[in-house]
Structure formats: C-alpha cells, structure tokens
N, CA, C and O atoms as a printed pandas DataFrame, in Angstrom:
     atom_number atom_name residue_name chain_id  residue_number  x_coord  y_coord  z_coord
0              1         N          MET        A               1    7.636   48.420  -73.212
1              2        CA          MET        A               1    6.559   47.526  -72.867
2              3         C          MET        A               1    6.124   47.810  -71.432
3              4         O          MET        A               1    6.977   47.923  -70.552
4              5         N          SER        A               2    4.860   47.925  -71.179
5              6        CA          SER        A               2    4.374   48.222  -69.829
6              7         C          SER        A               2    3.912   46.945  -69.146
7              8         O          SER        A               2    3.521   45.969  -69.785
8              9         N          GLU        A               3    3.972   46.992  -67.811
9             10        CA          GLU        A               3    3.540   45.834  -67.029
10            11         C          GLU        A               3    2.023   45.799  -66.943
11            12         O          GLU        A               3    1.368   46.841  -66.943
12            13         N          VAL        A               4    1.478   44.615  -66.871
13            14        CA          VAL        A               4    0.041   44.454  -66.727
14            15         C          VAL        A               4   -0.279   44.465  -65.238
15            16         O          VAL        A               4    0.331   43.734  -64.457
16            17         N          ASN        A               5   -1.227   45.289  -64.856
17            18        CA          ASN        A               5   -1.636   45.390  -63.456
18            19         C          ASN        A               5   -2.809   44.446  -63.224
19            20         O          ASN        A               5   -3.896   44.660  -63.760
20            21         N          ASN        A               6   -2.594   43.406  -62.429
21            22        CA          ASN        A               6   -3.643   42.432  -62.143
22            23         C          ASN        A               6   -4.469   42.794  -60.916
23            24         O          ASN        A               6   -5.358   42.037  -60.525
24            25         N          THR        A               7   -4.190   43.928  -60.312
25            26        CA          THR        A               7   -4.924   44.357  -59.135
26            27         C          THR        A               7   -6.253   44.949  -59.558
27            28         O          THR        A               7   -6.293   45.791  -60.455
28            29         N          PRO        A               8   -7.349   44.526  -58.927
29            30        CA          PRO        A               8   -8.654   45.078  -59.282
30            31         C          PRO        A               8   -8.716   46.568  -58.962
31            32         O          PRO        A               8   -8.082   47.043  -58.019
32            33         N          ALA        A               9   -9.489   47.294  -59.762
33            34        CA          ALA        A               9   -9.662   48.729  -59.508
34            35         C          ALA        A               9  -10.615   48.922  -58.338
35            36         O          ALA        A               9  -11.464   48.069  -58.075
36            37         N          GLY        A              10  -10.475   50.049  -57.632
37            38        CA          GLY        A              10  -11.358   50.328  -56.514
38            39         C          GLY        A              10  -10.671   50.068  -55.193
39            40         O          GLY        A              10   -9.450   49.926  -55.120
40            41         N          THR        A              11  -11.474   50.009  -54.160
41            42        CA          THR        A              11  -10.919   49.794  -52.821
42            43         C          THR        A              11  -11.321   48.432  -52.300
43            44         O          THR        A              11  -12.337   47.863  -52.700
44            45         N          ASP        A              12  -10.510   47.930  -51.407
45            46        CA          ASP        A              12  -10.744   46.629  -50.785
46            47         C          ASP        A              12  -11.856   46.769  -49.746
47            48         O          ASP        A              12  -11.686   47.497  -48.768
48            49         N          PRO        A              13  -12.999   46.082  -49.935
49            50        CA          PRO        A              13  -14.108   46.216  -48.992
50            51         C          PRO        A              13  -13.838   45.603  -47.618
51            52         O          PRO        A              13  -14.560   45.890  -46.663
52            53         N          GLY        A              14  -12.819   44.772  -47.509
53            54        CA          GLY        A              14  -12.526   44.122  -46.230
54            55         C          GLY        A              14  -11.318   44.688  -45.509
55            56         O          GLY        A              14  -10.952   44.194  -44.443
56            57         N          LYS        A              15  -10.681   45.726  -46.076
57            58        CA          LYS        A              15   -9.443   46.241  -45.477
58            59         C          LYS        A              15   -9.672   46.828  -44.087
59            60         O          LYS        A              15   -8.944   46.497  -43.150
60            61         N          THR        A              16  -10.671   47.691  -43.944
61            62        CA          THR        A              16  -10.948   48.303  -42.634
62            63         C          THR        A              16  -11.341   47.233  -41.632
63            64         O          THR        A              16  -10.899   47.268  -40.483
64            65         N          LEU        A              17  -12.154   46.298  -42.044
65            66        CA          LEU        A              17  -12.554   45.212  -41.161
66            67         C          LEU        A              17  -11.348   44.349  -40.784
67            68         O          LEU        A              17  -11.286   43.823  -39.673
68            69         N          GLY        A              18  -10.407   44.205  -41.691
69            70        CA          GLY        A              18   -9.182   43.461  -41.398
70            71         C          GLY        A              18   -8.345   44.146  -40.331
71            72         O          GLY        A              18   -7.775   43.485  -39.463
72            73         N          ILE        A              19   -8.271   45.477  -40.395
73            74        CA          ILE        A              19   -7.534   46.234  -39.375
74            75         C          ILE        A              19   -8.228   46.105  -38.022
75            76         O          ILE        A              19   -7.577   45.905  -36.996
76            77         N          VAL        A              20   -9.551   46.220  -38.030
77            78        CA          VAL        A              20  -10.321   46.049  -36.784
78            79         C          VAL        A              20  -10.099   44.645  -36.232
79            80         O          VAL        A              20   -9.933   44.471  -35.025
80            81         N          ALA        A              21  -10.094   43.653  -37.101
81            82        CA          ALA        A              21   -9.883   42.262  -36.675
82            83         C          ALA        A              21   -8.514   42.091  -36.035
83            84         O          ALA        A              21   -8.374   41.368  -35.048
84            85         N          LEU        A              22   -7.508   42.750  -36.589
85            86        CA          LEU        A              22   -6.156   42.643  -36.043
86            87         C          LEU        A              22   -6.096   43.212  -34.629
87            88         O          LEU        A              22   -5.484   42.613  -33.744
88            89         N          VAL        A              23   -6.721   44.353  -34.416
89            90        CA          VAL        A              23   -6.754   44.948  -33.071
90            91         C          VAL        A              23   -7.537   44.045  -32.119
91            92         O          VAL        A              23   -7.111   43.813  -30.988
92            93         N          LEU        A              24   -8.670   43.542  -32.575
93            94        CA          LEU        A              24   -9.458   42.636  -31.735
94            95         C          LEU        A              24   -8.698   41.359  -31.398
95            96         O          LEU        A              24   -8.809   40.838  -30.289
96            97         N          ALA        A              25   -7.931   40.861  -32.352
97            98        CA          ALA        A              25   -7.185   39.613  -32.135
98            99         C          ALA        A              25   -6.204   39.752  -30.985
99           100         O          ALA        A              25   -5.917   38.780  -30.287
100          101         N          ILE        A              26   -5.692   40.948  -30.787
101          102        CA          ILE        A              26   -4.732   41.165  -29.708
102          103         C          ILE        A              26   -5.427   41.151  -28.348
103          104         O          ILE        A              26   -4.877   40.641  -27.373
104          105         N          PHE        A              27   -6.633   41.709  -28.284
105          106        CA          PHE        A              27   -7.333   41.834  -27.000
106          107         C          PHE        A              27   -8.397   40.759  -26.774
107          108         O          PHE        A              27   -8.575   40.295  -25.648
108          109         N          LEU        A              28   -9.092   40.368  -27.815
109          110        CA          LEU        A              28  -10.133   39.328  -27.732
110          111         C          LEU        A              28   -9.841   38.310  -28.834
111          112         O          LEU        A              28  -10.435   38.348  -29.912
112          113         N          SER        A              29   -8.924   37.413  -28.541
113          114        CA          SER        A              29   -8.316   36.564  -29.570
114          115         C          SER        A              29   -9.301   35.864  -30.497
115          116         O          SER        A              29   -9.193   35.991  -31.716
116          117         N          ILE        A              30  -10.248   35.136  -29.949
117          118        CA          ILE        A              30  -11.131   34.344  -30.804
118          119         C          ILE        A              30  -12.070   35.241  -31.601
119          120         O          ILE        A              30  -12.402   34.932  -32.746
120          121         N          VAL        A              31  -12.500   36.355  -31.000
121          122        CA          VAL        A              31  -13.361   37.308  -31.715
122          123         C          VAL        A              31  -12.588   37.919  -32.884
123          124         O          VAL        A              31  -13.117   38.039  -33.989
124          125         N          GLY        A              32  -11.345   38.301  -32.637
125          126        CA          GLY        A              32  -10.508   38.861  -33.695
126          127         C          GLY        A              32  -10.287   37.881  -34.831
127          128         O          GLY        A              32  -10.293   38.268  -36.000
128          129         N          ALA        A              33  -10.093   36.614  -34.494
129          130        CA          ALA        A              33   -9.899   35.598  -35.531
130          131         C          ALA        A              33  -11.165   35.440  -36.376
131          132         O          ALA        A              33  -11.084   35.320  -37.599
132          133         N          ILE        A              34  -12.324   35.439  -35.734
133          134        CA          ILE        A              34  -13.587   35.297  -36.468
134          135         C          ILE        A              34  -13.809   36.494  -37.381
135          136         O          ILE        A              34  -14.167   36.328  -38.547
136          137         N          VAL        A              35  -13.601   37.700  -36.858
137          138        CA          VAL        A              35  -13.746   38.905  -37.683
138          139         C          VAL        A              35  -12.715   38.884  -38.811
139          140         O          VAL        A              35  -12.994   39.348  -39.917
140          141         N          GLY        A              36  -11.540   38.354  -38.539
141          142        CA          GLY        A              36  -10.517   38.221  -39.574
142          143         C          GLY        A              36  -10.968   37.315  -40.708
143          144         O          GLY        A              36  -10.718   37.607  -41.877
144          145         N          PHE        A              37  -11.634   36.214  -40.367
145          146        CA          PHE        A              37  -12.164   35.320  -41.401
146          147         C          PHE        A              37  -13.205   36.044  -42.255
147          148         O          PHE        A              37  -13.231   35.892  -43.476
148          149         N          VAL        A              38  -14.063   36.833  -41.601
149          150        CA          VAL        A              38  -15.084   37.589  -42.337
150          151         C          VAL        A              38  -14.426   38.612  -43.264
151          152         O          VAL        A              38  -14.801   38.727  -44.431
152          153         N          ALA        A              39  -13.449   39.351  -42.746
153          154        CA          ALA        A              39  -12.751   40.364  -43.552
154          155         C          ALA        A              39  -12.028   39.726  -44.729
155          156         O          ALA        A              39  -12.058   40.249  -45.843
156          157         N          ARG        A              40  -11.389   38.614  -44.481
157          158        CA          ARG        A              40  -10.655   37.927  -45.557
158          159         C          ARG        A              40  -11.604   37.437  -46.646
159          160         O          ARG        A              40  -11.297   37.505  -47.836
160          161         N          SER        A              41  -12.764   36.942  -46.213
161          162        CA          SER        A              41  -13.762   36.474  -47.167
162          163         C          SER        A              41  -14.277   37.627  -48.034
163          164         O          SER        A              41  -14.420   37.476  -49.247
164          165         N          LYS        A              42  -14.554   38.778  -47.413
165          166        CA          LYS        A              42  -15.017   39.950  -48.172
166          167         C          LYS        A              42  -13.964   40.380  -49.188
167          168         O          LYS        A              42  -14.282   40.658  -50.344
168          169         N          SER        A              43  -12.721   40.431  -48.752
169          170        CA          SER        A              43  -11.644   40.847  -49.645
170          171         C          SER        A              43  -11.465   39.857  -50.787
171          172         O          SER        A              43  -11.277   40.249  -51.938
172          173         N          LYS        A              44  -11.527   38.570  -50.458
173          174        CA          LYS        A              44  -11.315   37.533  -51.470
174          175         C          LYS        A              44  -12.406   37.586  -52.546
175          176         O          LYS        A              44  -12.128   37.406  -53.732
176          177         N          LYS        A              45  -13.654   37.835  -52.116
177          178        CA          LYS        A              45  -14.748   37.931  -53.086
178          179         C          LYS        A              45  -14.551   39.108  -54.032
179          180         O          LYS        A              45  -14.967   39.058  -55.190
180          181         N          ALA        A              46  -13.914   40.172  -53.536
181          182        CA          ALA        A              46  -13.664   41.355  -54.369
182          183         C          ALA        A              46  -12.350   41.239  -55.146
183          184         O          ALA        A              46  -12.017   42.118  -55.941
184          185         N          GLY        A              47  -11.610   40.162  -54.916
185          186        CA          GLY        A              47  -10.375   39.940  -55.658
186          187         C          GLY        A              47   -9.135   40.532  -55.024
187          188         O          GLY        A              47   -8.141   40.766  -55.711
188          189         N          TYR        A              48   -9.177   40.780  -53.720
189          190        CA          TYR        A              48   -8.037   41.357  -53.014
190          191         C          TYR        A              48   -7.436   40.349  -52.037
191          192         O          TYR        A              48   -8.109   39.424  -51.584
192          193         N          ASN        A              49   -6.164   40.546  -51.726
193          194        CA          ASN        A              49   -5.520   39.828  -50.637
194          195         C          ASN        A              49   -5.532   40.763  -49.439
195          196         O          ASN        A              49   -5.157   41.929  -49.560
196          197         N          ASN        A              50   -5.952   40.272  -48.302
197          198        CA          ASN        A              50   -6.049   41.115  -47.114
198          199         C          ASN        A              50   -5.054   40.621  -46.071
199          200         O          ASN        A              50   -5.344   39.687  -45.323
200          201         N          GLY        A              51   -3.885   41.246  -46.026
201          202        CA          GLY        A              51   -2.840   40.854  -45.078
202          203         C          GLY        A              51   -3.227   41.098  -43.634
203          204         O          GLY        A              51   -2.858   40.328  -42.747
204          205         N          PHE        A              52   -3.979   42.181  -43.392
205          206        CA          PHE        A              52   -4.419   42.471  -42.024
206          207         C          PHE        A              52   -5.334   41.359  -41.505
207          208         O          PHE        A              52   -5.210   40.927  -40.359
208          209         N          ALA        A              53   -6.245   40.905  -42.354
209          210        CA          ALA        A              53   -7.162   39.843  -41.952
210          211         C          ALA        A              53   -6.406   38.540  -41.700
211          212         O          ALA        A              53   -6.688   37.832  -40.732
212          213         N          LEU        A              54   -5.456   38.228  -42.564
213          214        CA          LEU        A              54   -4.673   37.006  -42.384
214          215         C          LEU        A              54   -3.871   37.071  -41.082
215          216         O          LEU        A              54   -3.798   36.090  -40.342
216          217         N          ALA        A              55   -3.273   38.228  -40.812
217          218        CA          ALA        A              55   -2.529   38.403  -39.559
218          219         C          ALA        A              55   -3.450   38.267  -38.360
219          220         O          ALA        A              55   -3.075   37.671  -37.350
220          221         N          ALA        A              56   -4.660   38.819  -38.465
221          222        CA          ALA        A              56   -5.632   38.711  -37.366
222          223         C          ALA        A              56   -6.012   37.259  -37.108
223          224         O          ALA        A              56   -6.141   36.843  -35.957
224          225         N          ILE        A              57   -6.188   36.502  -38.161
225          226        CA          ILE        A              57   -6.545   35.088  -38.020
226          227         C          ILE        A              57   -5.415   34.334  -37.318
227          228         O          ILE        A              57   -5.658   33.592  -36.367
228          229         N          ILE        A              58   -4.204   34.522  -37.779
229          230        CA          ILE        A              58   -3.055   33.810  -37.202
230          231         C          ILE        A              58   -2.836   34.221  -35.755
231          232         O          ILE        A              58   -2.722   33.365  -34.878
232          233         N          ILE        A              59   -2.776   35.525  -35.497
233          234        CA          ILE        A              59   -2.531   36.006  -34.131
234          235         C          ILE        A              59   -3.671   35.603  -33.210
235          236         O          ILE        A              59   -3.431   35.158  -32.087
236          237         N          GLY        A              60   -4.903   35.753  -33.670
237          238        CA          GLY        A              60   -6.056   35.387  -32.849
238          239         C          GLY        A              60   -6.054   33.920  -32.456
239          240         O          GLY        A              60   -6.306   33.583  -31.299
240          241         N          LEU        A              61   -5.770   33.048  -33.409
241          242        CA          LEU        A              61   -5.767   31.614  -33.114
242          243         C          LEU        A              61   -4.598   31.214  -32.214
243          244         O          LEU        A              61   -4.761   30.400  -31.305
244          245         N          VAL        A              62   -3.425   31.785  -32.469
245          246        CA          VAL        A              62   -2.261   31.472  -31.629
246          247         C          VAL        A              62   -2.501   31.935  -30.193
247          248         O          VAL        A              62   -2.246   31.189  -29.247
248          249         N          LEU        A              63   -2.991   33.170  -30.029
249          250        CA          LEU        A              63   -3.263   33.671  -28.675
250          251         C          LEU        A              63   -4.369   32.875  -27.990
251          252         O          LEU        A              63   -4.324   32.667  -26.778
252          253         N          PHE        A              64   -5.361   32.428  -28.760
253          254        CA          PHE        A              64   -6.430   31.615  -28.175
254          255         C          PHE        A              64   -5.880   30.295  -27.637
255          256         O          PHE        A              64   -6.242   29.872  -26.539
256          257         N          VAL        A              65   -5.014   29.652  -28.401
257          258        CA          VAL        A              65   -4.403   28.389  -27.943
258          259         C          VAL        A              65   -3.578   28.631  -26.678
259          260         O          VAL        A              65   -3.635   27.835  -25.741
260          261         N          ILE        A              66   -2.816   29.721  -26.648
261          262        CA          ILE        A              66   -2.024   30.050  -25.454
262          263         C          ILE        A              66   -2.937   30.284  -24.261
263          264         O          ILE        A              66   -2.631   29.833  -23.158
264          265         N          GLN        A              67   -4.058   30.984  -24.460
265          266        CA          GLN        A              67   -5.001   31.240  -23.372
266          267         C          GLN        A              67   -5.600   29.938  -22.841
267          268         O          GLN        A              67   -5.745   29.767  -21.630
268          269         N          VAL        A              68   -5.942   29.032  -23.736
269          270        CA          VAL        A              68   -6.507   27.744  -23.313
270          271         C          VAL        A              68   -5.489   26.977  -22.470
271          272         O          VAL        A              68   -5.841   26.400  -21.441
272          273         N          ILE        A              69   -4.237   26.969  -22.904
273          274        CA          ILE        A              69   -3.175   26.285  -22.151
274          275         C          ILE        A              69   -3.014   26.915  -20.767
275          276         O          ILE        A              69   -2.889   26.199  -19.773
276          277         N          LEU        A              70   -3.016   28.246  -20.696
277          278        CA          LEU        A              70   -2.870   28.927  -19.403
278          279         C          LEU        A              70   -4.043   28.641  -18.477
279          280         O          LEU        A              70   -3.847   28.476  -17.273
280          281         N          VAL        A              71   -5.254   28.579  -19.012
281          282        CA          VAL        A              71   -6.420   28.253  -18.189
282          283         C          VAL        A              71   -6.308   26.828  -17.651
283          284         O          VAL        A              71   -6.604   26.583  -16.481
284          285         N          ILE        A              72   -5.886   25.900  -18.485
285          286        CA          ILE        A              72   -5.713   24.518  -18.036
286          287         C          ILE        A              72   -4.658   24.442  -16.934
287          288         O          ILE        A              72   -4.845   23.736  -15.943
288          289         N          LEU        A              73   -3.548   25.168  -17.102
289          290        CA          LEU        A              73   -2.504   25.174  -16.065
290          291         C          LEU        A              73   -3.014   25.798  -14.768
291          292         O          LEU        A              73   -2.704   25.303  -13.685
292          293         N          ALA        A              74   -3.790   26.877  -14.864
293          294        CA          ALA        A              74   -4.327   27.526  -13.666
294          295         C          ALA        A              74   -5.297   26.609  -12.933
295          296         O          ALA        A              74   -5.272   26.536  -11.705
296          297         N          ILE        A              75   -6.139   25.920  -13.664
297          298        CA          ILE        A              75   -7.086   24.983  -13.043
298          299         C          ILE        A              75   -6.332   23.842  -12.376
299          300         O          ILE        A              75   -6.665   23.442  -11.260
300          301         N          THR        A              76   -5.323   23.322  -13.051
301          302        CA          THR        A              76   -4.522   22.237  -12.485
302          303         C          THR        A              76   -3.820   22.686  -11.206
303          304         O          THR        A              76   -3.795   21.945  -10.223
304          305         N          ALA        A              77   -3.253   23.885  -11.209
305          306        CA          ALA        A              77   -2.582   24.411  -10.011
306          307         C          ALA        A              77   -3.584   24.625   -8.880
307          308         O          ALA        A              77   -3.277   24.361   -7.717
308          309         N          GLY        A              78   -4.766   25.097   -9.215
309          310        CA          GLY        A              78   -5.798   25.294   -8.193
310          311         C          GLY        A              78   -6.242   23.983   -7.571
311          312         O          GLY        A              78   -6.418   23.893   -6.356
312          313         N          ILE        A              79   -6.420   22.983   -8.390
313          314        CA          ILE        A              79   -6.811   21.664   -7.879
314          315         C          ILE        A              79   -5.716   21.102   -6.982
315          316         O          ILE        A              79   -6.005   20.530   -5.931
316          317         N          ALA        A              80   -4.459   21.263   -7.393
317          318        CA          ALA        A              80   -3.343   20.775   -6.577
318          319         C          ALA        A              80   -3.286   21.503   -5.236
319          320         O          ALA        A              80   -3.004   20.886   -4.209
320          321         N          ALA        A              81   -3.553   22.812   -5.239
321          322        CA          ALA        A              81   -3.532   23.580   -3.993
322          323         C          ALA        A              81   -4.642   23.145   -3.052
323          324         O          ALA        A              81   -4.428   23.049   -1.844
324          325         N          VAL        A              82   -5.815   22.883   -3.587
325          326        CA          VAL        A              82   -6.941   22.426   -2.762
326          327         C          VAL        A              82   -6.643   21.043   -2.188
327          328         O          VAL        A              82   -6.928   20.785   -1.019
328          329         N          GLU        A              83   -6.078   20.161   -2.991
329          330        CA          GLU        A              83   -5.737   18.822   -2.504
330          331         C          GLU        A              83   -4.681   18.896   -1.402
331          332         O          GLU        A              83   -4.763   18.164   -0.416
332          333         N          LEU        A              84   -3.700   19.765   -1.562
333          334        CA          LEU        A              84   -2.662   19.951   -0.549
334          335         C          LEU        A              84   -3.279   20.462    0.748
335          336         O          LEU        A              84   -2.922   20.004    1.834
336          337         N          LEU        A              85   -4.194   21.400    0.634
337          338        CA          LEU        A              85   -4.871   21.938    1.817
338          339         C          LEU        A              85   -5.693   20.857    2.505
339          340         O          LEU        A              85   -5.678   20.758    3.732
340          341         N          GLN        A              86   -6.405   20.051    1.737
341          342        CA          GLN        A              86   -7.209   18.982    2.325
342          343         C          GLN        A              86   -6.333   17.950    3.026
343          344         O          GLN        A              86   -6.673   17.488    4.115
344          345         N          GLU        A              87   -5.218   17.585    2.417
345          346        CA          GLU        A              87   -4.311   16.612    3.039
346          347         C          GLU        A              87   -3.711   17.163    4.324
347          348         O          GLU        A              87   -3.611   16.451    5.323
348          349         N          SER        A              88   -3.311   18.431    4.296
349          350        CA          SER        A              88   -2.658   19.038    5.454
350          351         C          SER        A              88   -3.619   19.235    6.614
351          352         O          SER        A              88   -3.206   19.178    7.772
352          353         N          CYS        A              89   -4.891   19.466    6.324
353          354        CA          CYS        A              89   -5.868   19.789    7.366
354          355         C          CYS        A              89   -6.742   18.601    7.757
355          356         O          CYS        A              89   -7.708   18.762    8.502
356          357         N          ALA        A              90   -6.410   17.406    7.257
357          358        CA          ALA        A              90   -7.212   16.233    7.597
358          359         C          ALA        A              90   -7.128   15.952    9.093
359          360         O          ALA        A              90   -6.042   15.754    9.637
360          361         N          GLY        A              91   -8.280   15.936    9.750
361          362        CA          GLY        A              91   -8.339   15.610   11.178
362          363         C          GLY        A              91   -7.892   16.741   12.094
363          364         O          GLY        A              91   -7.657   16.502   13.278
364          365         N          VAL        A              92   -7.769   17.952   11.593
365          366        CA          VAL        A              92   -7.329   19.083   12.400
366          367         C          VAL        A              92   -8.495   20.055   12.545
367          368         O          VAL        A              92   -9.287   20.216   11.617
368          369         N          ALA        A              93   -8.605   20.705   13.707
369          370        CA          ALA        A              93   -9.695   21.641   13.964
370          371         C          ALA        A              93   -9.569   22.883   13.077
371          372         O          ALA        A              93   -8.472   23.263   12.666
372          373         N          SER        A              94  -10.719   23.507   12.791
373          374        CA          SER        A              94  -10.747   24.722   11.977
374          375         C          SER        A              94   -9.987   25.844   12.672
375          376         O          SER        A              94  -10.101   26.016   13.886
376          377         N          GLY        A              95   -9.223   26.596   11.916
377          378        CA          GLY        A              95   -8.459   27.711   12.464
378          379         C          GLY        A              95   -7.055   27.329   12.914
379          380         O          GLY        A              95   -6.269   28.199   13.289
380          381         N          THR        A              96   -6.734   26.054   12.882
381          382        CA          THR        A              96   -5.424   25.581   13.293
382          383         C          THR        A              96   -4.412   25.858   12.176
383          384         O          THR        A              96   -4.698   25.643   10.998
384          385         N          VAL        A              97   -3.237   26.334   12.561
385          386        CA          VAL        A              97   -2.173   26.568   11.589
386          387         C          VAL        A              97   -1.304   25.318   11.543
387          388         O          VAL        A              97   -0.773   24.876   12.562
388          389         N          VAL        A              98   -1.167   24.755   10.340
389          390        CA          VAL        A              98   -0.348   23.554   10.167
390          391         C          VAL        A              98    0.720   23.833    9.123
391          392         O          VAL        A              98    0.602   24.765    8.327
392          393         N          GLU        A              99    1.760   23.015    9.138
393          394        CA          GLU        A              99    2.814   23.148    8.142
394          395         C          GLU        A              99    2.725   21.962    7.194
395          396         O          GLU        A              99    2.633   20.810    7.619
396          397         N          THR        A             100    2.754   22.269    5.895
397          398        CA          THR        A             100    2.666   21.203    4.892
398          399         C          THR        A             100    4.020   20.512    4.762
399          400         O          THR        A             100    5.014   20.952    5.341
400          401         N          ALA        A             101    4.045   19.425    3.992
401          402        CA          ALA        A             101    5.285   18.697    3.756
402          403         C          ALA        A             101    6.313   19.566    3.049
403          404         O          ALA        A             101    7.515   19.327    3.166
404          405         N          GLU        A             102    5.849   20.574    2.316
405          406        CA          GLU        A             102    6.745   21.491    1.596
406          407         C          GLU        A             102    7.237   22.620    2.481
407          408         O          GLU        A             102    8.039   23.442    2.040
408          409         N          GLY        A             103    6.772   22.678    3.722
409          410        CA          GLY        A             103    7.204   23.712    4.657
410          411         C          GLY        A             103    6.381   24.987    4.613
411          412         O          GLY        A             103    6.799   26.016    5.145
412          413         N          VAL        A             104    5.212   24.930    3.984
413          414        CA          VAL        A             104    4.343   26.115    3.913
414          415         C          VAL        A             104    3.327   26.043    5.036
415          416         O          VAL        A             104    2.715   24.999    5.261
416          417         N          GLN        A             105    3.146   27.154    5.743
417          418        CA          GLN        A             105    2.152   27.200    6.818
418          419         C          GLN        A             105    0.804   27.629    6.253
419          420         O          GLN        A             105    0.705   28.610    5.517
420          421         N          VAL        A             106   -0.231   26.873    6.612
421          422        CA          VAL        A             106   -1.600   27.187    6.174
422          423         C          VAL        A             106   -2.522   27.148    7.369
423          424         O          VAL        A             106   -2.310   26.391    8.317
424          425         N          THR        A             107   -3.562   27.987    7.309
425          426        CA          THR        A             107   -4.607   27.980    8.337
426          427         C          THR        A             107   -5.743   27.130    7.815
427          428         O          THR        A             107   -6.276   27.399    6.739
428          429         N          CYS        A             108   -6.120   26.117    8.555
429          430        CA          CYS        A             108   -7.165   25.201    8.104
430          431         C          CYS        A             108   -8.538   25.887    8.171
431          432         O          CYS        A             108   -8.851   26.585    9.135
432          433         N          PRO        A             109   -9.331   25.676    7.147
433          434        CA          PRO        A             109  -10.679   26.279    7.126
434          435         C          PRO        A             109  -11.625   25.566    8.065
435          436         O          PRO        A             109  -12.792   25.943    8.169
C-alpha cells in the first residue's frame, strides 16, 4: 500500500519571498515581519506551509518589541541625564565644572 501525498504539485510561490523576509527580519525587523506575512499568505493560497515566512514573522516581531523597549530605555536615560545636568548646574555660571551628588564632574553649559 502506498502513502497518499497531500503536498500540492509544483513550487511554492512564497518560498523565495519567505527567505527574503527572514533576512530582512534580522536587519529591518518590522519590514521583515510584513514581508513574512505577505510570503505566508502567498504560500497559503497555493496550499503550502512556509516555515521561512513564519520564522520571519516571529523573529521580526520579537526583535521589533526588543527595539521599542531599548528606545524607551534610551529616552528615559537621556531625560534622566538632562535632569541631572540641570539640577547640578542650577545657579552656576556657564563653563563651571561642578560635581554631582553621584560624584561625576560635569561642565555646565
């Protein structure tokens, strides 16, 4: 008795796009995820499962969330640094070197 092959004949129209999406997801996370959705949709319409596209979607979205978190942390750190500088230089002439409460020396703008 032979096994029945449920795989459609022909080639997957979204496979190459899925590979491109995976590479893009690593370097341009949200773009890679979007291209991954397109590749997965093309493959699904043709009756294929596209693992590359699925991986691109997952990696792209995870990296995008990590990037958003890092941007928020960088902005928060920048705001804290500016506030520290303003507190340390309050009432001091420009060009004066002062020491902050943390022991860091800064030149007032």
